[in-house]
C-alpha positions as CSV (number, residue, x, y, z in Angstrom):
1,X,233.5,103.8,177.3
2,X,230.1,102.3,178.2
3,X,227.0,104.0,176.7
4,X,224.9,105.8,179.3
5,X,221.2,105.2,179.0
6,X,218.5,107.6,180.2
7,X,216.2,106.1,182.8
8,X,213.1,104.6,181.5
9,X,210.1,106.9,181.9
10,X,208.1,103.9,183.0
11,X,210.3,103.1,186.1
12,X,208.6,105.4,188.6
13,X,205.0,104.5,187.7
14,X,204.4,102.2,190.7
15,X,205.8,104.7,193.1
16,X,204.1,107.8,191.8
17,X,201.7,107.2,188.9
18,X,200.6,110.9,188.7
19,X,204.2,112.1,188.4
20,X,204.9,109.4,185.8
21,X,201.9,110.4,183.8
22,X,203.0,114.0,183.8
23,X,206.6,113.0,182.7
24,X,205.2,110.8,179.9
25,X,203.0,113.6,178.7
26,X,206.1,115.9,178.3
27,X,207.8,113.4,175.9
28,X,208.3,115.1,172.6
29,X,206.8,113.6,169.6
30,X,209.7,111.3,168.9
31,X,210.4,107.6,168.4
32,X,210.4,107.0,172.2
33,X,207.1,108.9,172.6
34,X,205.5,106.9,169.8
35,X,206.6,103.7,171.4
36,X,205.5,104.7,175.0
37,X,202.1,106.2,174.0
38,X,200.3,102.9,173.4
39,X,201.7,101.6,176.7
40,X,200.4,104.7,178.5
41,X,197.0,104.3,176.9
42,X,196.9,100.7,178.1
43,X,197.6,101.5,181.8
44,X,194.7,100.5,183.9
45,X,192.8,103.4,185.4
46,X,193.1,101.8,188.8
47,X,196.8,102.1,188.8
48,X,196.6,105.9,188.1
49,X,193.8,106.4,190.6
50,X,195.6,104.5,193.4
51,X,197.3,107.6,194.8
52,X,194.1,109.4,195.1
53,X,192.7,106.7,197.4
54,X,195.4,107.6,200.0
55,X,194.0,111.1,200.5
56,X,192.7,111.8,204.0
57,X,189.2,113.4,203.6
58,X,189.8,115.4,206.9
59,X,192.7,117.1,205.0
60,X,191.8,117.1,201.3
61,X,188.2,117.0,199.9
62,X,187.6,116.5,196.2
63,X,184.3,117.0,194.4
64,X,184.2,116.0,190.7
65,X,182.5,118.1,188.2
66,X,179.7,115.7,187.7
67,X,178.7,116.0,191.4
68,X,177.6,119.7,191.2
69,X,173.8,120.2,191.2
70,X,173.0,123.0,188.8
71,X,169.7,124.9,189.7
72,X,168.0,127.8,187.9
73,X,168.7,131.2,189.5
74,X,166.2,133.9,190.5
75,X,163.2,132.7,188.7
76,X,164.8,133.5,185.3
77,X,163.6,132.0,182.1
78,X,164.7,128.4,181.5
79,X,168.3,128.1,180.2
80,X,169.2,131.7,181.2
81,X,171.3,131.3,184.3
82,X,172.1,128.5,186.7
83,X,174.1,128.1,189.9
84,X,175.8,125.3,191.7
85,X,176.8,125.5,195.3
86,X,180.4,124.3,195.8
87,X,181.2,125.4,199.4
88,X,179.3,127.2,202.1
89,X,176.1,129.1,201.5
90,X,175.4,132.6,200.1
91,X,172.8,133.3,202.7
92,X,174.5,132.1,205.9
93,X,177.5,133.8,207.6
94,X,180.9,132.5,206.4
95,X,182.9,131.8,203.2
96,X,181.2,130.5,200.1
97,X,182.1,129.3,196.6
98,X,179.5,129.0,193.8
99,X,179.6,128.3,190.2
100,X,177.4,130.4,187.9
101,X,176.5,129.4,184.3
102,X,175.1,132.2,182.1
103,X,173.6,131.2,178.7
104,X,173.9,133.4,175.6
105,X,171.2,136.1,175.3
106,X,170.7,136.7,179.1
107,X,171.9,139.2,181.6
108,X,171.2,140.2,185.2
109,X,169.4,143.4,186.0
110,X,171.5,146.0,187.9
111,X,172.0,144.8,191.5
112,X,174.3,145.1,194.5
113,X,175.7,142.8,197.1
114,X,176.6,143.5,200.8
115,X,180.0,142.0,200.4
116,X,182.8,141.9,197.8
117,X,182.5,139.0,195.3
118,X,185.7,137.6,193.7
119,X,184.9,136.1,190.3
120,X,187.1,134.0,188.0
121,X,185.9,133.3,184.5
122,X,186.4,129.5,184.0
123,X,185.1,129.1,180.5
124,X,183.5,131.2,177.8
125,X,183.2,135.1,177.7
126,X,181.4,137.0,180.5
127,X,180.1,140.5,179.6
128,X,180.2,142.9,182.6
129,X,179.5,146.5,183.5
130,X,178.9,148.7,186.5
131,X,176.2,151.2,187.2
132,X,172.5,151.5,187.9
133,X,171.5,152.0,184.3
134,X,171.1,148.8,182.3
135,X,173.1,149.3,179.1
136,X,174.0,145.8,177.8
137,X,175.6,147.3,174.6
138,X,178.2,149.0,176.9
139,X,179.3,145.8,178.7
140,X,183.0,144.7,178.3
141,X,184.1,141.1,177.7
142,X,186.1,139.1,180.2
143,X,187.4,135.9,178.7
144,X,188.2,132.6,180.3
145,X,191.1,133.0,182.8
146,X,190.0,136.6,183.6
147,X,189.2,137.9,187.1
148,X,186.5,140.4,188.2
149,X,186.1,141.9,191.7
150,X,182.6,143.2,192.4
151,X,183.0,145.8,195.1
152,X,180.4,145.6,197.9
153,X,177.3,147.9,197.6
154,X,178.1,149.1,194.0
155,X,175.5,148.4,191.3
156,X,176.5,146.2,188.4
157,X,175.1,143.7,185.9
158,X,176.5,141.0,183.7
159,X,175.7,138.0,181.5
160,X,176.3,136.7,178.0
161,X,175.5,138.6,174.9
162,X,173.3,137.0,172.2
163,X,175.3,135.4,169.5
164,X,178.0,133.9,171.8
165,X,178.7,130.3,171.0
166,X,178.7,128.9,174.5
167,X,177.6,129.7,178.1
168,X,180.1,131.2,180.4
169,X,181.0,129.5,183.7
170,X,182.2,131.7,186.6
171,X,183.6,130.6,189.9
172,X,182.6,133.1,192.6
173,X,184.1,133.4,196.1
174,X,183.2,135.7,199.0
175,X,181.8,136.2,202.5
176,X,178.1,135.6,203.1
177,X,175.4,136.6,203.6
178,X,175.5,138.4,200.2
179,X,172.2,140.2,200.6
180,X,171.4,140.7,196.8
181,X,169.4,143.8,196.1
182,X,168.0,144.8,192.7
183,X,168.4,148.5,191.8
184,X,164.8,148.4,190.4
185,X,162.8,145.5,192.1
186,X,159.8,146.2,189.8
187,X,161.8,144.7,186.8
188,X,162.9,141.1,186.3
189,X,166.2,140.0,187.8
190,X,167.2,138.3,184.6
191,X,166.7,140.0,181.2
192,X,166.8,138.7,177.7
193,X,169.2,140.7,175.5
């Protein structure tokens, strides 16, 4: 009886490099995987990027992480909180997406928004609480992968406690204009904690 051979994991590379890469990455650490790994490492980047060039920008738009322009938010101290606009605008009607990066030791003052905000923690730990009284010691942690819905017109505050090892990055989605209002406008919008 003839011996059946499994198809080579390299056969479909020319047809679909991204799928081939995913298949190669699933190889268990075995002899075949050890033999294929150097070949995979040697594949030219252009071969793997070739399928991305076929995207129609009228249908799919990609922005790499290095393209985002981070800016300080709300006159806070340097390296306290930064934002990067991803899609739309928070002050013009319509949908928006922003990234927010909070650095350890800083939190927002209690504030409200006119519309709901849907927040995904992308990295780090975000410390959140609700209410008009600023009590950073009573905030609760939301780790990377967590979701927070900020209900319209309800006071809340958040940030990163001192002692955390890294900033937190949050992706925030919603309908604009957001109409941010501080509970106590006589106090700073960003506070050191």
